[in-house]
C-alpha positions, 0 to 999 in steps of 0.5 A: 500499499502507498504510504500516507502523507502523515507517514511521509512526514514522520519519516522526514522528521526522523531524518531531519533529526540529524540535520542541524538547520534551524530554518529547515526544522521550522519549515517542517513544523509549519508544514506539519501544522498546515497538514493538521489544519487541513485534516481538521477542516475536512473532519469538521466539514464532514461532521457539519454535513449532518448537523444544521443550518443557522436558526433565525429565532430561538424557540421553546418548542420541544423537538429533538432538532431544537438546540434551544428548547431546554435553555428557553425552559428557564424562561417558562419556569420564571428564572429568566425573563427573556432568555432569547436576549442572550443573542444580543450580547457580545463577550470578549474572552482573553486566554483560551487555556483550561478555563477560557476554552471551556468558558467559551464552549459553555457560552456557545452552547448557551447561544451567546451572540458573539464571542471575541477570542484572544490568546497568543499561544498554540495548541500542544499535545501537552494541553490534552490533559485539559478539556476542549482541545483535540489532538489533531489541532496541535500546532494551530493557534488556540484561538483559531482552533477554538473558533473552528470547534465552536462554530461547528457546535453552534453556527448561530454564534459570531466569532472573532479570533486573534492570536495576540499577546495583549501586553505588547503596545500594538496588540493592547491598542487592538484589544482596546479597539475591539472592546470599543467596537466589537459589540453586536451593533458595532459598539462596546462589548458587553462583558470581558472574561479574563482567563489568563495565567499571568499578572501582566495580562491581568493588569493590561485587561484592568487598564483597558476596562477601567479606561473604557468603563467595561465590566469584566470578570477575572478568574484563576486556578492555583499552581497546585490545581487545588483552588480557584476563584472568580471576581466581578469587576464593575468600574467605580463600583467594585474593586479593580485589580489594581485596588487590591493587587497581589504582592508580586505586582506591588513589589515590582518582582518579575513573576517569570523568576517565580517559575522553576526550571523543568517544573510546570504547574499542575493542571486538573480539568476538574478544577478548571471545569468548576471554575469555568462553570462558576465564571460562566454562571455568573456571567449569564446572571449578569447579562440576563439579570437574574439571581445574585452575581458573585463579587468574589467567589473562591473554590477550595477543592481539598475542603469543598469550600466556596468562600465569598467576599465583597471587594470595595474599590480603594479610594487611593488606587493608583489607576487614575481611571479607577478613581475617576470611575469611583467619583462618577459612581458616587455622583450617580448614587447621590443623584435623583432616582426614579421611583420604584413602582 
């Protein structure tokens, strides 16, 4: 039988091991990634042939081919007033790792109107201990791989994919631009979800959201994968990330030096799945205005403990936009209110 293209690539890879040419090795990796994308696209197309087209309106009609009937049941049960309004909202997700990718999938299955995905990394086989990504997507950018998978799950959702490191000047400006204009109607996005694993990126998101007055939610999992948290940040009303920064940022210490050589952080799909669920649950409560949105909610996996806190803004915050937002919120509180009926 004739060898497959993958077999040929594998033989070529074995021969290249004895060749000391970095440029040639990089070209091979690019060729390998391109083949994986083609195979993944073909697989997606084949599965898509047996799926569905776009649905113009959400329906509560109970049918085997209606993906929204169980979601719309929240409306008939009196939990949510107008669940179908979820299609009007846009959410920007930064970080497509163990939390962000799962959160994006949950929002996609819930029928969110639009998702804007940001991450600078590529899918690796080392990511397969987590949820969401598939082995054949190794080598693709995480944002493109996510958009591909999510579009196949729900073709009604709009997606934007950006393989960017948001901490660089140009990419930060682009992040700001998409936050201002990435909404369904060309206006601001409705919510930003921070699912990053470093303080520099969190601070960048904090700066952008404070300046643009965009509500966001922050999330994270500890290095030992035994705890996590989510935090709701409403500019002016609740503490921003600079109001109560971690010690590593206030001391000026380089967080990269905290990482030990040949030692990686632990990663459990269970912990990340729990935190992603808490994050999206509260995102839905905020967007669709039902229930109580958690201001800060922790998760201790060892003790099955979920601590909650209220985090008020710091009047001496070093972020001038945060101080401005606090003043505007106080003025709004002191102003006249419409009488409740």
